[in-house]
ROZALO-188943 format. One record per residue (C-alpha): x, y, z; residue in one letter. Coordinates in steps of 0.2 Angstrom, whole numbers, plus 5000, padded with zeros to 4 digits. Each point is the difference from the previous one (the first is absolute). Layout:
residues N
- c1  c2  c3  res
- X  Y  Z  a
...
//
This chain:
residues 497
- c1  c2  c3  res
- 5562  5393  5786  m
- 4990  5014  5008  g
- 5000  5018  4995  s
- 5011  5013  5008  d
- 4986  5007  5010  n
- 4996  4982  5007  e
- 5018  4999  5006  k
- 4999  5017  5008  l
- 5000  5000  5018  l
- 5004  5018  5006  l
- 4996  5016  4989  k
- 5004  5016  5008  a
- 4999  5015  4988  e
- 5002  5018  5001  h
- 5003  5000  5018  i
- 5004  5017  5009  s
- 5001  5004  5018  i
- 5007  5016  5009  s
- 5006  5003  5018  f
- 4996  5019  5003  g
- 5009  5009  4985  n
- 5010  4985  4997  v
- 4995  4989  4985  h
- 5006  4982  5005  a
- 4993  4993  4984  l
- 4995  5007  4984  r
- 4990  4989  4988  d
- 5009  4984  5003  v
- 4994  4984  4993  s
- 5005  4981  5004  l
- 4994  4984  4992  k
- 5004  4984  5008  i
- 4995  4982  4992  h
- 4995  4985  5009  r
- 5016  4989  5004  g
- 5011  5015  4995  e
- 5017  5005  5009  i
- 4999  5019  4998  h
- 5014  5011  5006  c
- 4995  5019  5005  l
- 5016  5010  5001  a
- 5004  5018  5003  g
- 5012  5010  5012  e
- 4995  5004  5018  n
- 4985  5013  5000  g
- 4994  4995  4982  c
- 4983  4995  5007  g
- 5003  4981  5000  k
- 4994  4998  5019  s
- 4985  5012  4997  t
- 4993  4989  4986  l
- 5002  4984  5010  i
- 4990  5008  5014  k
- 4987  5006  4987  i
- 4999  4983  4995  i
- 4998  4992  5016  s
- 4988  5013  5007  g
- 5011  5009  5012  v
- 4998  5016  4988  y
- 4986  5006  4991  q
- 5003  5007  4982  r
- 4994  5017  4996  s
- 4999  4994  4981  g
- 5001  4985  4988  g
- 4992  4983  5000  t
- 5005  4982  5008  i
- 4993  4984  4994  e
- 5005  4984  5008  f
- 4995  4983  4995  d
- 4987  5006  4988  g
- 4992  5011  5013  k
- 5001  5019  5000  k
- 5003  5007  5016  l
- 4995  5017  5008  d
- 5005  5001  5017  k
- 5013  4988  5007  i
- 5004  4996  5019  t
- 5015  4989  5005  p
- 4988  4986  5005  i
- 4991  5000  4983  d
- 5017  4999  4991  a
- 5006  4985  5012  i
- 4982  4992  4996  n
- 5002  5002  4981  m
- 5017  4992  5001  g
- 5012  5014  5001  i
- 5015  4998  5012  q
- 5013  5011  5003  v
- 5016  4996  5008  i
- 5010  5014  5006  y
- 5018  5002  5005  q
- 4997  4998  5018  d
- 4988  4985  4996  f
- 4987  5006  5013  a
- 5004  4985  5012  l
- 4999  5000  5019  f
- 5018  4997  5005  p
- 4995  4994  5018  n
- 4988  4986  4993  l
- 5004  4983  4993  t
- 5000  4996  4982  v
- 4983  4991  5003  a
- 4992  5013  5010  e
- 5004  5014  4986  n
- 4992  4988  4986  l
- 4985  4996  5010  a
- 4997  5016  5009  l
- 4989  5008  4987  n
- 4989  4984  4998  t
- 4998  4998  5019  e
- 4995  5019  5003  v
- 4988  4997  4984  a
- 4991  4985  5008  s
- 4994  5011  5015  g
- 5003  4985  5012  q
- 5004  5006  5018  k
- 5014  4986  5002  w
- 5013  4996  4988  i
- 5002  4982  4993  s
- 5019  4996  5001  w
- 4996  4985  4991  k
- 4992  5011  4988  n
- 5014  5012  4999  v
- 5012  4986  4997  r
- 4989  4994  4985  k
- 4997  5016  4992  i
- 5020  5003  5001  a
- 5004  4983  4992  e
- 4988  5003  4986  d
- 5007  5017  4997  a
- 5019  4994  4998  v
- 4996  4986  4990  s
- 4993  5009  4986  k
- 5019  5005  4996  i
- 5008  4985  5008  n
- 5008  5011  5013  l
- 5011  4991  5014  k
- 4999  5010  5015  i
- 4998  4999  5019  d
- 4982  5005  5003  l
- 5004  5003  5018  d
- 5014  5012  4997  e
- 4998  5017  5005  k
- 4999  5012  4984  v
- 5015  5011  5007  s
- 5012  4986  4999  a
- 4997  4996  4982  l
- 5010  5006  4986  s
- 4994  5015  4988  v
- 4998  4985  4986  a
- 4990  4990  5013  q
- 4988  5013  5004  k
- 4997  5005  4982  q
- 4995  4981  4997  m
- 4988  5001  5015  v
- 4992  5016  4993  a
- 4997  4992  4983  i
- 4994  4984  5009  s
- 4987  5012  5009  r
- 4995  5009  4984  a
- 4997  4983  4992  l
- 4986  4996  5013  m
- 4989  5013  4994  f
- 4998  4994  4982  n
- 5013  5012  4993  a
- 4998  5004  4982  k
- 5013  5015  5000  l
- 5014  5001  5011  i
- 5009  5017  5002  i
- 5018  4998  5005  m
- 5008  5016  5005  d
- 5020  5000  4997  e
- 4999  4982  5006  p
- 5019  4996  4997  t
- 5008  5015  5010  t
- 5006  4991  5015  a
- 5003  4983  4992  l
- 5015  4991  4995  t
- 5002  4993  4981  r
- 4996  4982  5006  k
- 4984  5007  5009  e
- 4995  5010  4984  v
- 5002  4984  4991  d
- 4989  4990  5012  a
- 4987  5016  4999  l
- 5000  4999  4981  f
- 4996  4982  4999  k
- 4985  5003  5011  i
- 4993  5014  4989  i
- 5001  4989  4985  l
- 4991  4987  5010  y
- 4986  5013  5003  l
- 5000  5005  4983  k
- 4997  4982  4996  g
- 4986  4999  5010  q
- 4992  5014  4991  g
- 5004  5015  5013  i
- 5006  5016  4993  a
- 5016  5008  5008  i
- 5003  5018  5002  l
- 5019  5002  5003  f
- 5005  5017  5005  i
- 5020  5003  4998  s
- 5012  5011  4993  h
- 5013  4986  4998  k
- 5003  4999  4981  l
- 5007  4981  5001  n
- 4985  4995  5010  e
- 4988  5008  4989  v
- 5006  4993  4984  f
- 5002  4982  5009  e
- 4983  4998  5007  i
- 4988  5012  4992  s
- 4989  4998  4983  e
- 4994  5017  4997  r
- 5005  5017  5010  y
- 4992  5017  5004  t
- 5011  5015  5005  i
- 4995  5015  5008  f
- 5009  5016  5002  r
- 4995  5015  5011  n
- 4983  4993  5001  g
- 4997  4998  4982  e
- 5000  4984  4989  l
- 5017  5000  4989  v
- 5000  4983  4993  s
- 4990  4983  5000  s
- 5003  4984  4989  g
- 5009  4983  4998  n
- 5017  4999  5010  t
- 5008  4991  4986  k
- 4999  5017  4990  d
- 5009  5008  5013  l
- 5018  5002  5004  d
- 5011  5008  5014  d
- 5002  5017  4992  q
- 4982  5001  4995  k
- 4995  4995  5018  f
- 5012  5013  5008  t
- 4994  5013  4989  y
- 4981  4997  5003  y
- 5004  4999  5019  m
- 5010  5016  5001  t
- 4997  5011  4985  g
- 5019  5000  4999  r
- 5014  4990  4989  e
- 5014  4993  5009  f
- 5018  4994  4994  e
- 5003  4983  5005  e
- 5018  5003  5003  k
- 5012  4987  5011  k
- 5010  5010  5012  f
- 5020  5001  4996  i
- 5009  5009  5014  p
- 5009  5016  4994  e
- 5015  4998  5013  k
- 5003  4987  5012  v
- 5012  5004  5015  s
- 5015  4988  4999  k
- 4999  4996  5018  e
- 4985  4993  5009  a
- 4991  5012  5011  i
- 4989  4987  5009  f
- 5006  4982  5002  e
- 4992  4985  5010  l
- 5015  4986  5004  k
- 4993  4983  5006  d
- 4984  5007  5008  l
- 4989  4987  5009  s
- 4984  5000  5010  k
- 4995  4984  5007  h
- 4982  4994  4992  g
- 5001  5014  4987  a
- 5017  5000  4989  f
- 5017  4994  5000  n
- 5018  5006  4994  h
- 4993  5014  4989  i
- 5014  5009  4990  n
- 4994  5016  4990  i
- 5008  5015  4994  q
- 4993  5016  4994  l
- 5009  5014  4991  h
- 4995  5018  4999  g
- 4990  5003  4984  g
- 4992  4983  4998  e
- 4984  4992  5004  i
- 5002  4983  5007  l
- 4985  4989  4999  g
- 4996  4986  5014  i
- 4987  4988  4996  t
- 4992  4984  5006  g
- 4983  4992  5004  l
- 4991  5006  5016  l
- 5008  4988  5012  d
- 5018  5001  4993  s
- 5006  5011  5014  g
- 5001  5017  4988  r
- 4989  5010  5012  t
- 5010  4994  5016  e
- 5016  5005  4991  l
- 4992  5018  4996  a
- 4995  5001  5019  l
- 5019  4995  5005  a
- 5008  5012  4988  m
- 4991  5014  5009  f
- 5002  4994  5017  g
- 4982  4996  5003  i
- 5005  4983  5004  t
- 5018  4998  5005  p
- 5010  4986  4992  v
- 5008  4985  5010  d
- 5017  5001  4991  s
- 5009  5008  4985  g
- 5006  5017  4997  k
- 4994  5016  4991  i
- 5010  5013  4992  f
- 4997  5018  4994  r
- 5014  5008  4989  n
- 5012  4986  5004  g
- 4997  5001  5019  k
- 4992  4989  5011  e
- 4984  5006  5009  v
- 4989  4993  5014  n
- 4982  5003  4995  i
- 4990  4993  5015  k
- 4985  5012  4997  n
- 4992  5011  4988  t
- 5010  5016  5009  r
- 5015  4990  4995  d
- 4995  4999  4982  a
- 4994  5018  4998  i
- 5017  5006  5007  a
- 5009  4989  4987  c
- 4990  5010  4987  k
- 4987  4984  4996  i
- 4983  5003  4996  g
- 4986  4988  4999  y
- 4984  4999  4992  v
- 4990  4987  5008  p
- 4988  4986  4991  e
- 4983  5007  5008  d
- 5000  5018  4998  r
- 4982  5002  5010  l
- 5007  4992  5016  s
- 5019  5002  4999  e
- 5004  5015  4989  g
- 4987  5014  5004  l
- 4991  5009  5015  f
- 4983  4998  4992  l
- 4991  5012  5013  q
- 5013  5013  4995  r
- 5000  5012  4984  s
- 5010  4997  4985  i
- 5013  5013  5004  a
- 5003  4993  5019  d
- 5004  4984  4992  n
- 5013  5007  4988  i
- 5009  5011  5013  i
- 4999  4988  5014  i
- 5017  4992  4997  s
- 5008  5017  5000  e
- 4991  5007  5015  i
- 5016  5003  5010  d
- 5007  5010  4986  r
- 4985  5011  4999  l
- 5000  5004  5019  t
- 5012  5014  5007  n
- 5001  5000  5019  n
- 4984  4992  5002  g
- 4991  5012  4988  i
- 4993  4993  4984  y
- 5005  5009  4984  d
- 4983  5001  4991  k
- 5007  5009  4984  k
- 5012  4986  4998  m
- 4987  4987  5001  r
- 4990  5008  4988  e
- 5015  5001  4988  s
- 5005  4982  5002  e
- 4982  4995  4997  v
- 4997  5010  4985  t
- 5017  4993  4994  r
- 4996  4981  5002  w
- 4982  5001  4994  v
- 5007  5009  4983  k
- 5015  4988  4999  e
- 4991  4984  5003  m
- 4984  5007  4990  e
- 4988  4995  5015  v
- 4983  5004  4993  k
- 4991  5011  5012  t
- 4992  5017  5001  n
- 5006  5002  5019  n
- 5013  4991  5008  p
- 4992  5003  5018  d
- 4987  4987  4995  n
- 5000  4984  5009  p
- 5012  4987  4991  v
- 4986  4988  4999  t
- 4992  5012  4986  t
- 5013  4994  4987  l
- 5001  4986  4989  s
- 5012  4986  5003  g
- 5012  5006  4988  g
- 5001  5016  5007  n
- 5001  4994  5017  q
- 5015  4990  4995  q
- 5009  5016  4993  k
- 4997  5008  5018  v
- 5008  4985  5009  v
- 5015  5003  4986  l
- 5000  5019  5003  a
- 5001  4997  5019  k
- 5016  4989  4998  w
- 5008  5011  4986  l
- 4999  5016  5011  a
- 5013  4993  5012  v
- 5011  4997  4985  k
- 5004  4980  5001  p
- 5015  4993  4990  e
- 4992  4983  5001  v
- 4982  4997  4997  l
- 4991  4983  5003  i
- 4983  4998  4993  l
- 4989  4986  5004  n
- 4986  4998  4987  g
- 5001  5019  4994  p
- 4984  4998  4989  t
- 4989  4987  5009  v
- 4982  5005  4997  g
- 5005  5015  4989  v
- 4992  5005  4983  d
- 5010  4999  4984  i
- 5002  5018  4997  g
- 5006  5003  5019  s
- 5011  4984  4998  k
- 5009  5007  4985  h
- 5003  5018  5009  d
- 5008  4990  5015  i
- 5012  4990  4988  h
- 5006  5016  4992  s
- 5002  5008  5017  i
- 5011  4985  5007  l
- 5010  4999  4983  q
- 5003  5020  5001  k
- 5007  4997  5019  l
- 5010  4986  4994  a
- 5008  5010  4986  n
- 5003  5014  5013  g
- 5011  4987  5009  g
- 4990  4993  5013  m
- 4999  4981  5002  g
- 4984  4992  5000  l
- 4994  4981  5004  i
- 4982  4997  4994  i
- 4992  4984  5008  i
- 4986  4994  4991  s
- 4992  4985  4991  d
- 4993  5009  4986  d
- 5012  4994  4987  l
- 4997  5013  4986  p
- 5004  5014  5013  e
- 5015  4991  5005  i
- 5007  4997  4983  v
- 4995  5017  4993  q
- 5008  5010  5014  n
- 5015  4990  5008  c
- 5018  4999  4991  s
- 5002  4984  5012  r
- 4990  4988  5009  v
- 5002  4988  5014  d
- 4988  4985  5002  v
- 4997  4995  5018  i
- 4992  4982  5004  k
- 4998  4991  5016  d
- 5011  5014  5008  g
- 5013  4999  4989  r
- 5007  5009  4983  i
- 4999  4987  4986  v
- 5004  5012  4985  g
- 5006  5016  4995  e
- 4994  5007  4983  y
- 5006  5015  4989  a
- 5002  5005  4982  g
- 4991  4989  4988  n
- 4999  4986  5014  d
- 4989  5013  5008  l
- 4981  4993  4994  n
- 4985  4994  5008  e
- 5001  4982  4994  t
- 5018  4997  5008  a
- 4995  5009  5016  i
- 4982  4990  5001  l
- 5011  4983  4998  d
- 5011  5005  5014  a
- 4986  5005  5011  m
- 4990  4984  4998  m
//
């Protein structure tokens, strides 16, 4: 058995860096052992990404020391980091979508060779050797743009292993993966651990941290809060270290549910997506709809809001049949929709926080073609305060906000038009723990105010905690409904699978 120092691969101590007057990191430290799976956690803006960029040579630290593989490092460049065995797999994977899998894997090697002509035979051999390291079965001639997120991730891992990686840093690797794909990724991570490769796993998902990591480090506001063995951590401690707040985990129980349904689907069908869907939603309740990624849940969400009209079936609002052929019809029926991807579907990224909030009520703020600036300012101030959007200036671009605060802006946009039914598709995807609790509190408050909400999610703890009833969809059909004591993760997962 070697000493602890012999096992130590990375030792970063007392690291500090500032950008102007902003202290991004203050006196933080991180130690990673060979073959260790280590979780680096913290809310958005806590400094995780900054430390990664210092370790990988993108940023230069202003204070502190770094040792890697027994060598003290003064100044590091990205090339130095790669040559030493440090590989970073970012959320976008840094792949070329217009190139094939083989071309992406062989590109760096071919460029480094200095040859004027590409040897396609050599490209094939390099790619085959790369994917064989993790036994990845994939079409090497497929364009990367045609791959699933999970496949792109495996290609990125294969590429990292080509350069004799000793430490692989994975930045939020499970954000867009299904549970089945997460399981496959974890098998690969455990395989890499068995090869002596250390993994720095960056995540804010409690269940994943406990499932895969051996040790953890948590940052908050650019400072080190806690580090130790994951087995000594529990949900409450983890949440407190991340946020500095203590949350009461309480299952939502509706205060008052309307006797009659305010929104109803009868025998709703869309070819290739879902069949004979029957759902009732009452005012004051939160209905959950869950299923695997290809179950038809998202297609159903789009149909309920008129984005993709159905082939057959009926939709009722307050007992009256309505014809929802497009989003205008849905909005006229006082139905709001928070989409799955806030960046491409929920926000105008080039516009300000304020513009994104008031866009849905622009007609109300305009009188005879004249824009009422005072009313606009009043509405923006109201919603920033009510949603607790963390910004010092609502005229800043919406891109300056964290994911959780961006989601609050999307919510504010819909709440401003006073919907009676609110459909939320993956309401807390990519949102940190503190914002997640805040959003859940907002949704529960809306339900207790009489609104009917539908949460569509595969995050089972979220579904169980916030929904009073849950419908499980599989292969385009509702295969079970759960409420009361029957509403638990085990029962739902059994129906999903």
